C-alpha positions in Angstrom: 155.4 -65.6 -25.7 153.3 -66.9 -22.8 154.9 -67.8 -19.5 158.2 -66.1 -20.4 160.3 -63.4 -18.8 162.3 -60.4 -19.8 165.3 -62.5 -20.6 163.5 -64.4 -23.4 162.0 -61.1 -24.6 165.4 -59.4 -24.8 167.0 -62.5 -26.4 164.4 -62.8 -29.2 164.1 -59.0 -29.7 167.9 -58.9 -30.4 167.4 -61.4 -33.1 164.8 -59.2 -34.8 161.6 -60.8 -33.6 158.6 -58.6 -32.8 157.5 -60.3 -29.6 155.2 -59.6 -26.7 155.8 -61.4 -23.4 153.4 -62.4 -20.7 154.6 -64.0 -17.5 152.7 -64.4 -14.2 155.7 -63.2 -12.2 157.6 -61.0 -14.7 155.0 -59.4 -16.9 151.7 -59.8 -15.0 149.6 -57.5 -17.3 147.6 -59.9 -19.4 147.5 -59.2 -23.2 144.2 -58.1 -24.6 145.0 -58.3 -28.4 145.1 -61.5 -30.3 148.1 -63.1 -32.0 148.9 -65.2 -35.1 151.4 -67.3 -33.2 151.8 -68.0 -29.5 154.6 -69.9 -27.8 153.9 -71.1 -24.3 156.8 -72.1 -22.1 154.8 -72.4 -18.9 156.1 -75.3 -16.8 153.1 -77.5 -17.2 154.8 -80.1 -15.0 154.5 -77.7 -12.0 150.8 -76.9 -12.6 147.8 -78.9 -11.3 145.0 -79.9 -13.6 142.9 -76.8 -13.1 145.9 -74.5 -13.7 146.9 -76.4 -16.8 143.3 -76.0 -18.2 143.2 -72.3 -17.4 146.5 -71.8 -19.3 145.0 -73.5 -22.3 141.9 -71.4 -22.0 143.9 -68.2 -21.9 146.1 -69.1 -24.9 143.1 -70.3 -27.0 141.4 -66.9 -26.3 144.5 -64.9 -27.3 145.1 -66.9 -30.5 143.6 -65.5 -33.7 141.3 -67.9 -35.6 143.5 -69.8 -38.0 146.6 -69.1 -35.9 148.9 -71.7 -34.2 150.1 -72.0 -30.6 153.0 -74.1 -29.5 153.4 -75.6 -26.0 156.8 -76.6 -24.7 156.5 -79.4 -22.1 159.6 -80.5 -20.3 160.0 -84.2 -19.3 160.4 -84.9 -15.6 163.1 -87.4 -14.7 163.3 -86.8 -10.9 162.7 -89.5 -8.4 160.7 -87.1 -6.2 157.2 -86.0 -7.2 157.3 -83.0 -4.7 160.0 -80.5 -5.4 160.9 -77.0 -4.0 159.9 -74.0 -6.2 163.0 -71.9 -5.4 161.4 -68.7 -6.7 158.4 -68.9 -4.3 160.0 -71.1 -1.7 157.1 -73.5 -1.7 156.9 -77.2 -2.3 155.0 -78.3 -5.4 154.0 -81.5 -7.0 155.8 -82.1 -10.3 154.9 -84.8 -12.9 155.0 -85.7 -16.6 152.4 -84.1 -18.7 151.0 -85.2 -22.1 148.9 -82.7 -24.0 146.1 -83.9 -26.5 147.6 -82.1 -29.5 149.9 -83.1 -32.3 153.7 -83.1 -31.5 155.6 -80.7 -33.6 158.9 -81.7 -32.0 160.0 -84.3 -29.5 163.3 -85.0 -27.8 164.6 -86.7 -24.7 164.4 -83.5 -22.7 161.1 -81.9 -23.9 158.2 -82.0 -26.4 156.6 -79.2 -28.4 152.9 -79.5 -29.1 151.2 -77.7 -31.9 147.7 -76.3 -31.2 144.9 -75.1 -33.5 141.4 -74.3 -32.5 139.1 -77.4 -32.3 136.9 -76.4 -35.3 140.0 -76.2 -37.5 141.8 -79.3 -36.2 138.6 -81.4 -36.3 136.9 -80.1 -39.4 135.1 -82.8 -41.5 136.0 -85.6 -39.1 132.5 -86.3 -38.0 128.8 -85.9 -38.9 128.2 -84.7 -35.3 127.9 -80.9 -35.3 129.7 -80.8 -31.9 132.5 -83.2 -32.8 133.3 -81.1 -36.0 131.9 -77.6 -35.2 131.4 -75.1 -38.0 131.3 -72.1 -35.7 134.4 -70.4 -34.6 135.7 -71.7 -31.3 136.4 -68.8 -28.9 137.8 -70.8 -26.0 139.0 -74.3 -25.3 141.0 -76.4 -22.9 141.9 -80.1 -22.8 138.4 -81.6 -22.7 136.0 -78.8 -23.7 135.4 -75.8 -25.9 133.1 -72.8 -26.2 131.2 -71.3 -29.1 128.5 -68.7 -29.6 125.1 -70.0 -30.6 124.2 -69.7 -34.3 120.6 -69.3 -33.2 120.9 -67.0 -30.2 118.0 -66.5 -27.8 119.7 -63.2 -26.7 122.9 -61.3 -27.1 125.4 -63.4 -25.3 124.1 -66.9 -25.9 127.0 -69.4 -25.7 127.6 -73.1 -25.6 130.2 -75.2 -23.8 130.8 -78.6 -25.4 132.9 -81.5 -24.2 135.2 -82.7 -26.9 134.4 -86.3 -26.4 131.2 -87.6 -28.0 129.0 -88.3 -25.0 125.2 -88.0 -24.9 124.8 -87.5 -21.1 126.6 -85.1 -18.8 126.7 -87.8 -16.2 128.8 -90.0 -18.5 131.6 -87.5 -18.5 134.6 -88.1 -16.3 135.2 -85.8 -13.4 138.1 -84.2 -15.2 135.9 -83.5 -18.2 133.2 -82.0 -16.0 135.8 -79.8 -14.3 137.1 -78.7 -17.7 133.6 -77.8 -18.8 133.0 -75.8 -15.6 136.3 -73.8 -16.1 135.3 -73.1 -19.7 131.8 -72.0 -18.6 133.3 -69.6 -16.0 135.6 -68.1 -18.6 132.8 -67.8 -21.2 130.7 -65.9 -18.7 133.5 -63.3 -18.2 133.7 -62.8 -21.9 129.9 -62.2 -22.2 130.0 -60.0 -19.1 132.6 -57.7 -20.8 130.9 -57.7 -24.2 127.2 -57.4 -23.2 126.9 -56.7 -19.5 123.7 -58.8 -19.0 121.7 -58.6 -15.7 121.6 -62.4 -15.3 122.1 -65.8 -16.9 120.3 -69.1 -17.5 122.4 -72.3 -17.5 120.9 -75.4 -19.2 122.5 -78.8 -19.7 121.1 -80.5 -22.8 121.4 -84.2 -22.8 120.5 -86.9 -25.3 118.7 -86.3 -28.6 115.4 -85.5 -26.8 116.9 -82.3 -25.4 116.1 -78.8 -26.8 119.0 -78.8 -29.2 118.3 -82.3 -30.4 121.9 -83.3 -30.7 123.1 -86.6 -29.3 126.1 -84.9 -27.8 125.8 -83.1 -24.4 126.1 -79.3 -24.4 125.9 -76.7 -21.7 124.0 -73.5 -22.7 124.8 -70.2 -21.2 122.1 -67.7 -22.0 122.5 -64.0 -21.1 119.4 -62.5 -19.6 118.2 -58.9 -19.5 115.5 -57.0 -17.6 113.8 -56.2 -20.9 113.3 -60.0 -21.4 110.9 -60.1 -18.4 107.3 -59.3 -19.4 
């Protein structure tokens, strides 16, 4: 359970559920294994756009391929958009949040969104190889996802793809560009841990005349090694 505390862990354990809990304040050690099912009860209403996308990246990375994650999002009915976070004694902006996933449950108080990786949720929906990717998605947030190249130049050759079908990077909204950058940053950390390259090349491929010849913008992250230099 993501964003929970020891109370939720104790309550569900008493009911016989085998559960692991991660909470930024209560259980700060981030899990390293992957899970079939993840329930996120982070208060998305209290998070800014970057924090929301980083939570989505973390959950997508922890979820096994073919698994399902559920995000509980509480409705905000207050008249004030700035409220006091009593735990940290700081004022924070609070707002209503809508996630781009199917609703598994909705009520007057909160909604529950069901998440599957983009290549599963969008399979066979488009002829575009980036709108319906065949490769396993290893990371994603609201507007972008990451895969490893199926024709790698080196060990640690990844791609960050915006989910919306757009040919040029400059036609993406600012929020989409930020989401791509956050995914790129997280992808680099994964490749660092797996391959420890000495450097990287970052390329933005735009329009069908680009190297990948796909009419859907993609950002290449290519790990580089000293042995590559002749």
